[in-house]
Backbone as CSV, one residue per row, in Angstrom:
resi,resn,N_x,N_y,N_z,CA_x,CA_y,CA_z,C_x,C_y,C_z
1,MET,-51.194,57.170,177.739,-50.408,56.087,178.292,-48.903,56.354,178.097
2,LYS,-48.544,56.880,176.921,-47.135,57.164,176.656,-46.609,58.246,177.603
3,GLN,-47.443,59.234,177.891,-47.032,60.301,178.798,-46.781,59.754,180.202
4,PHE,-47.631,58.842,180.644,-47.461,58.229,181.955,-46.172,57.414,181.998
5,ALA,-45.932,56.630,180.951,-44.714,55.820,180.890,-43.477,56.712,180.892
6,LEU,-43.545,57.830,180.190,-42.429,58.768,180.153,-42.195,59.385,181.529
7,LYS,-43.268,59.696,182.238,-43.154,60.252,183.588,-42.521,59.228,184.544
8,VAL,-42.942,57.962,184.439,-42.370,56.899,185.271,-40.884,56.763,184.968
9,TYR,-40.523,56.812,183.696,-39.114,56.715,183.309,-38.310,57.886,183.875
10,ASP,-38.858,59.087,183.807,-38.159,60.266,184.336,-37.928,60.149,185.843
11,VAL,-38.942,59.685,186.571,-38.804,59.511,188.018,-37.772,58.424,188.317
12,TYR,-37.853,57.314,187.584,-36.888,56.221,187.758,-35.464,56.714,187.505
13,THR,-35.269,57.455,186.430,-33.945,57.963,186.089,-33.448,58.931,187.152
14,TYR,-34.310,59.787,187.663,-33.895,60.741,188.689,-33.436,60.028,189.955
15,ILE,-34.107,58.941,190.307,-33.755,58.229,191.535,-32.510,57.365,191.342
16,PHE,-32.437,56.622,190.259,-31.394,55.611,190.110,-30.195,56.027,189.273
17,ASP,-30.274,57.110,188.548,-29.129,57.554,187.744,-28.309,58.533,188.572
18,SER,-27.155,58.069,189.030,-26.352,58.910,189.919,-25.717,60.099,189.200
19,THR,-25.876,60.162,187.883,-25.417,61.359,187.174,-26.514,62.413,187.100
20,ARG,-27.729,62.044,187.516,-28.845,62.990,187.482,-29.406,63.317,188.864
21,ASN,-29.278,62.389,189.804,-29.809,62.646,191.141,-28.822,63.500,191.942
22,PRO,-29.150,63.900,193.142,-28.252,64.770,193.919,-26.856,64.197,194.169
23,LEU,-26.671,62.907,194.015,-25.345,62.325,194.198,-24.386,62.700,193.067
24,ARG,-24.880,63.318,192.021,-24.032,63.705,190.891,-22.941,64.693,191.312
25,HIS,-23.115,65.333,192.457,-22.133,66.306,192.929,-20.905,65.631,193.544
26,ILE,-20.986,64.320,193.767,-19.830,63.563,194.264,-19.032,63.135,193.038
27,PRO,-17.790,63.580,192.912,-17.052,63.314,191.673,-16.670,61.847,191.461
28,ASP,-16.503,61.076,192.511,-16.054,59.694,192.387,-17.236,58.747,192.164
29,PRO,-17.323,58.068,191.002,-18.455,57.169,190.760,-18.490,55.968,191.704
30,VAL,-17.342,55.545,192.205,-17.316,54.427,193.149,-17.978,54.836,194.462
31,SER,-17.726,56.056,194.905,-18.377,56.555,196.126,-19.881,56.665,195.925
32,ARG,-20.277,57.119,194.748,-21.715,57.203,194.457,-22.343,55.818,194.495
33,PHE,-21.644,54.828,193.914,-22.153,53.463,193.927,-22.273,52.947,195.360
34,HIS,-21.272,53.233,196.175,-21.299,52.797,197.572,-22.497,53.399,198.305
35,ILE,-22.724,54.672,198.115,-23.855,55.339,198.779,-25.174,54.760,198.279
36,MET,-25.277,54.506,196.965,-26.506,53.918,196.428,-26.736,52.521,197.014
37,THR,-25.668,51.752,197.215,-25.800,50.418,197.801,-26.263,50.500,199.250
38,VAL,-25.690,51.426,200.001,-26.117,51.609,201.398,-27.585,52.029,201.451
39,LEU,-27.971,52.936,200.571,-29.381,53.352,200.532,-30.291,52.176,200.180
40,ALA,-29.865,51.334,199.256,-30.663,50.155,198.886,-30.834,49.232,200.080
41,CYS,-29.767,49.033,200.849,-29.852,48.185,202.046,-30.818,48.779,203.066
42,MET,-30.729,50.079,203.243,-31.620,50.739,204.209,-33.075,50.624,203.772
43,TRP,-33.341,50.826,202.474,-34.713,50.704,201.987,-35.208,49.256,202.090
44,SER,-34.322,48.300,201.835,-34.704,46.890,201.982,-35.094,46.594,203.418
45,PHE,-34.307,47.102,204.364,-34.618,46.907,205.783,-35.941,47.583,206.147
46,ALA,-36.169,48.787,205.619,-37.416,49.505,205.914,-38.626,48.728,205.407
47,PHE,-38.534,48.190,204.187,-39.648,47.408,203.646,-39.859,46.123,204.437
48,ALA,-38.763,45.465,204.825,-38.882,44.222,205.601,-39.499,44.495,206.966
49,THR,-39.097,45.593,207.579,-39.664,45.954,208.881,-41.145,46.273,208.744
50,TYR,-41.496,46.978,207.702,-42.892,47.327,207.460,-43.736,46.073,207.260
51,ILE,-43.221,45.137,206.496,-43.960,43.903,206.236,-43.887,42.972,207.440
52,GLY,-42.784,43.064,208.193,-42.674,42.296,209.423,-41.953,40.975,209.281
53,SER,-41.070,40.866,208.323,-40.372,39.600,208.148,-38.921,39.845,207.749
54,MET,-38.010,39.221,208.476,-36.601,39.352,208.130,-36.253,38.515,206.905
55,ILE,-37.058,37.496,206.594,-36.838,36.722,205.367,-37.034,37.638,204.162
56,VAL,-38.048,38.485,204.247,-38.301,39.435,203.174,-37.115,40.391,203.047
57,PHE,-36.482,40.709,204.167,-35.321,41.599,204.134,-34.205,40.990,203.295
58,GLY,-33.912,39.727,203.494,-32.853,39.066,202.731,-33.146,39.048,201.247
59,VAL,-34.363,38.714,200.895,-34.763,38.675,199.485,-34.730,40.075,198.895
60,SER,-35.260,41.042,199.630,-35.285,42.416,199.159,-33.879,42.981,199.020
61,LEU,-33.026,42.690,199.987,-31.642,43.158,199.932,-30.922,42.576,198.721
62,ALA,-31.073,41.276,198.511,-30.433,40.632,197.358,-30.942,41.229,196.048
63,ALA,-32.246,41.437,195.964,-32.822,42.005,194.748,-32.300,43.423,194.503
64,HIS,-32.230,44.239,195.547,-31.731,45.597,195.389,-30.268,45.609,194.947
65,ILE,-29.465,44.769,195.553,-28.043,44.746,195.201,-27.850,44.265,193.764
66,ILE,-28.588,43.242,193.371,-28.489,42.757,191.989,-28.913,43.844,191.002
67,LEU,-30.033,44.511,191.296,-30.485,45.580,190.407,-29.484,46.728,190.341
68,LEU,-28.920,47.105,191.481,-27.923,48.176,191.474,-26.673,47.780,190.692
69,LEU,-26.199,46.570,190.895,-25.020,46.114,190.159,-25.270,46.124,188.652
70,MET,-26.419,45.627,188.240,-26.729,45.597,186.810,-26.909,47.009,186.254
71,PHE,-27.532,47.886,187.026,-27.718,49.259,186.558,-26.369,49.949,186.372
72,PHE,-25.495,49.840,187.368,-24.205,50.507,187.257,-23.309,49.849,186.215
73,PHE,-23.420,48.552,186.011,-22.659,47.901,184.950,-23.113,48.425,183.587
74,THR,-24.430,48.490,183.394,-24.966,49.013,182.141,-24.548,50.460,181.938
75,MET,-24.623,51.251,182.995,-24.233,52.650,182.897,-22.753,52.783,182.541
76,SER,-21.908,51.930,183.107,-20.481,52.011,182.799,-20.196,51.609,181.355
77,VAL,-20.941,50.634,180.836,-20.777,50.253,179.431,-21.194,51.406,178.526
78,PHE,-22.316,52.036,178.823,-22.764,53.176,178.022,-21.778,54.329,178.109
79,TYR,-21.251,54.580,179.301,-20.285,55.657,179.487,-19.022,55.378,178.678
80,ASP,-18.557,54.139,178.729,-17.369,53.758,177.973,-17.599,53.933,176.481
81,ALA,-18.745,53.505,176.003,-19.054,53.648,174.580,-19.129,55.118,174.174
82,GLN,-19.676,55.942,175.043,-19.784,57.369,174.741,-18.408,58.032,174.737
83,GLN,-17.548,57.669,175.665,-16.216,58.264,175.752,-15.353,57.876,174.552
84,ASN,-15.422,56.613,174.143,-14.582,56.135,173.048,-15.130,56.494,171.675
85,LYS,-16.412,56.804,171.624,-17.089,57.115,170.367,-16.833,56.044,169.306
86,SER,-16.747,54.817,169.763,-16.558,53.700,168.850,-17.192,52.455,169.458
87,SER,-17.327,51.461,168.651,-17.940,50.227,169.128,-16.873,49.278,169.639
88,TRP,-16.688,49.243,170.949,-15.696,48.353,171.551,-16.076,46.899,171.348
89,LEU,-17.378,46.621,171.286,-17.825,45.250,171.078,-17.448,44.784,169.676
90,LEU,-17.622,45.666,168.700,-17.249,45.326,167.333,-15.744,45.084,167.228
91,LYS,-14.949,45.920,167.881,-13.493,45.736,167.887,-13.120,44.403,168.536
92,LEU,-13.783,44.066,169.630,-13.509,42.814,170.331,-13.821,41.625,169.440
93,ARG,-14.941,41.689,168.728,-15.311,40.591,167.823,-14.309,40.468,166.679
94,ARG,-13.860,41.589,166.136,-12.864,41.566,165.048,-11.563,40.951,165.527
95,GLU,-11.112,41.324,166.730,-9.881,40.750,167.274,-10.027,39.247,167.495
96,LYS,-11.183,38.842,167.940,-11.411,37.408,168.174,-11.397,36.645,166.850
97,LEU,-11.966,37.233,165.801,-11.956,36.575,164.492,-10.531,36.485,163.943
98,LYS,-9.716,37.511,164.171,-8.322,37.494,163.700,-7.523,36.406,164.407
99,GLN,-7.806,36.206,165.695,-7.078,35.205,166.466,-7.520,33.792,166.124
100,GLY,-8.806,33.640,165.834,-9.369,32.304,165.616,-9.312,31.878,164.233
């Protein structure tokens, strides 16, 4: 079961992590995000067409965009933490305690 879960994670990471999928060759992360959003819209439309309902398209599109936004937000937080090699959240809490 663990091997299967690891395989699912690897496939998920290859598809959605723009630092690992073929989009990694585009140096600008904003451009990568834009392309991933366009692809999400296209896949949402494909699924809605397959199912046969434009209502499903709206729900699917919203879900894809929300998931992409959250994924890239999380990735940017991790990237920031890795670049700074420090806990920005801890620093923020300390500054807030000093002010309050």
